[in-house]
C-alpha positions in Angstrom: 8.7 27.1 -40.0 10.9 24.1 -39.0 10.7 25.3 -35.4 6.9 25.4 -35.5 6.8 21.9 -37.0 9.2 20.6 -34.3 7.0 22.1 -31.5 3.9 20.6 -33.1 5.6 17.2 -33.2 6.5 17.5 -29.5 3.0 18.5 -28.6 1.6 15.6 -30.6 4.0 13.1 -28.9 3.0 14.4 -25.4 -0.7 14.1 -26.2 -0.4 10.7 -27.7 1.5 9.4 -24.6 -0.9 10.9 -22.1 -3.9 9.5 -24.0 -2.3 6.1 -23.7 -2.6 6.5 -19.9 -6.0 5.1 -19.0 -7.9 5.2 -15.7 -8.4 1.7 -14.5 -10.0 2.4 -11.1 -11.1 5.5 -9.2 -12.1 5.9 -5.6 -11.8 8.6 -3.0 -8.1 9.2 -2.4 -7.1 6.4 -4.7 -6.7 6.0 -8.5 -5.1 3.3 -10.7 -4.0 3.7 -14.3 -3.0 1.4 -17.1 0.4 2.6 -18.4 1.8 2.3 -21.9 5.1 0.4 -22.4 7.0 3.7 -22.8 6.2 4.6 -19.1 7.0 1.1 -17.8 10.7 1.4 -18.8 12.6 1.4 -15.5 13.9 5.0 -15.9 10.5 6.4 -16.9 8.7 4.5 -14.1 11.2 5.9 -11.6 10.5 9.5 -12.8 6.8 9.0 -12.5 7.1 7.7 -8.9 9.5 10.4 -7.9 7.4 13.3 -9.4 4.2 12.1 -7.8 5.8 11.6 -4.4 6.7 15.3 -4.3 3.0 16.2 -4.2 1.9 17.2 -0.7 -0.6 14.7 0.5 0.4 11.8 -1.7 1.6 9.0 0.5 1.8 6.0 -1.8 2.9 5.6 -5.4 3.7 2.3 -7.0 4.5 1.5 -10.6 4.0 -2.2 -11.3 6.5 -2.4 -14.1 5.7 -5.9 -15.2 1.9 -5.4 -15.2 1.9 -1.9 -16.7 -0.1 -0.4 -13.8 0.2 2.7 -11.7 -1.4 3.0 -8.2 -1.6 6.4 -6.4 -3.0 7.1 -2.9 -3.3 10.5 -1.4 -5.0 12.3 1.5 -8.0 14.2 0.2 -7.7 16.6 3.1 -4.5 17.9 1.5 -4.6 17.5 -2.2 -7.1 16.7 -5.0 -7.3 14.3 -7.9 -6.8 17.3 -10.2 -3.4 18.1 -8.6 -2.3 14.5 -9.0 -3.4 14.4 -12.7 -1.6 17.7 -13.4 1.6 16.3 -11.9 1.3 13.1 -13.8 0.7 15.1 -17.1 3.8 17.1 -16.4 6.1 14.2 -15.9 4.6 12.3 -18.9 5.3 15.4 -21.0 8.8 15.5 -19.8 9.3 11.8 -20.6 7.8 12.3 -24.1 10.4 15.1 -24.5 13.2 12.7 -23.7 14.0 13.9 -20.2 16.6 11.9 -18.3 15.9 11.0 -14.6 18.3 12.4 -12.0 20.8 9.9 -10.5 18.9 10.1 -7.2 15.7 8.7 -8.7 15.4 5.0 -7.7 14.3 2.4 -10.3 11.1 0.6 -9.1 11.2 -3.2 -8.7 8.7 -5.4 -10.5 7.0 -6.3 -7.2 6.9 -3.7 -4.4 8.8 -4.7 -1.2 6.7 -6.2 1.5 4.1 -7.6 -0.8 4.8 -11.2 0.3 6.4 -12.4 3.5 9.2 -14.9 3.0 9.2 -18.2 4.9 7.1 -21.3 5.3 6.2 -21.2 9.0 2.8 -20.5 10.5 3.4 -16.8 10.9 4.4 -16.5 7.2 1.4 -18.5 6.0 -0.9 -16.3 8.1 0.5 -13.1 6.8 0.5 -14.3 3.2 -3.1 -15.5 3.4 -5.0 -13.3 0.9 -7.5 -11.7 3.3 -4.7 -10.9 5.8 -2.4 -9.6 3.0 -5.2 -7.2 1.9 -5.8 -6.0 5.5 -2.0 -5.5 6.0 -1.9 -3.4 2.8 -4.9 -1.4 4.0 -3.3 -0.9 7.4 0.0 0.3 5.8 -2.0 2.8 3.7 -3.8 4.2 6.7 -0.6 4.4 8.7 1.1 6.2 5.8 -1.8 8.6 5.5 -1.8 9.3 9.2 1.9 10.1 9.1 1.5 12.5 6.1 -1.3 14.3 7.9 0.8 14.4 11.1 3.7 15.9 9.2 1.6 18.6 7.5 -0.1 19.5 10.8 3.3 19.8 12.5 4.5 22.2 9.7 1.4 24.3 10.1 1.3 24.4 13.9 5.1 24.6 14.3 5.3 21.5 16.5 4.8 17.7 16.6 1.1 16.5 16.7 0.5 13.2 18.3 -1.6 10.7 16.5 -5.0 9.9 18.1 -4.0 6.3 18.6 -0.9 4.2 19.2 -0.3 2.6 15.8 2.1 0.0 17.1 -0.2 -1.3 19.8 -3.1 -1.3 17.5 -1.1 -3.3 14.9 -0.1 -5.9 17.6 -3.7 -6.3 18.8 -4.9 -6.6 15.2 -2.2 -9.2 14.4 -3.1 -11.2 17.5 -6.8 -11.2 16.5 -5.9 -12.4 13.0 -3.8 -15.3 14.3 -6.7 -16.4 16.6 -9.2 -16.2 13.7 -6.8 -18.2 11.5 -6.3 -20.9 14.1 -10.1 -21.2 14.7 -10.7 -21.4 10.9 -8.0 -24.1 10.4 -9.2 -26.3 13.3 -12.9 -25.6 13.1 -13.8 -29.1 11.7 -11.8 -30.8 14.4 -13.3 -28.7 17.1 -16.9 -29.5 16.0 -16.4 -33.2 15.1 -13.8 -34.3 17.7 -12.9 -31.9 20.4 -16.5 -31.0 21.5 -17.9 -34.6 21.4 -14.9 -36.0 23.3 -13.4 -33.3 25.5 -11.5 -35.6 27.8 -9.8 -37.4 24.9 -8.7 -34.1 23.5 -8.0 -32.5 26.9 -4.5 -31.4 26.0 -5.9 -29.5 23.0 -8.4 -27.8 25.3 -5.7 -27.0 27.8 -3.7 -25.3 25.0 -6.8 -23.3 24.0 -7.4 -22.2 27.5 -3.8 -21.2 28.0 -3.7 -19.2 24.7 -6.9 -17.4 25.7 -5.3 -16.6 29.1 -2.2 -15.2 27.5 -4.3 -13.1 25.1 -6.4 -11.6 27.9 -3.4 -11.0 30.1 -1.6 -9.2 27.3 -4.6 -6.9 26.6 -5.0 -6.0 30.3 -1.3 -5.3 30.6 -1.5 -2.7 27.8 -4.4 -0.8 29.4 
């Protein structure tokens, strides 16, 4: 009788903890959850991240400890939302039962690494600019997904499968385009009100523009 009551209490604790995990956002290959405080403890958050990263196809798992959020991204070609939820349910049940994380499980930081670029120079300001930061995060996700798919294809075919594009060159071109866009945006008022009406007065600025365009075009041609 005591054993049955103990089992019922454990089942109730598991269900209560899992019910406290609420879906915040859902999209193809991406889901975000609100987490209760019990799952935001460093050890529990580390267990959640570690368990979900073991799922084939999951390429990004982040527990925002301070905000109480969980973000998961996976390749839909490899796994489904149901598999992700089953794994999450299993690790939540283990935490509810008082499981202790292995020593190899890392404790997540309050803010994921690479979220913000240190420094106050032009390059740091460009990379920390909100639209650029979102594009960087999206590129990182796409790159991670491509790597996961590449690894899975390599396992199935018994050899290395090359990606359909050079990720490094694409990133460099993309970053160059962002810098050009940022410079145009910052200097747009001066271009329209000063540089265009008085080109000779601002001839050095125009010379700089021409030289930068020349360097950009030459770089692109050299990569072809």
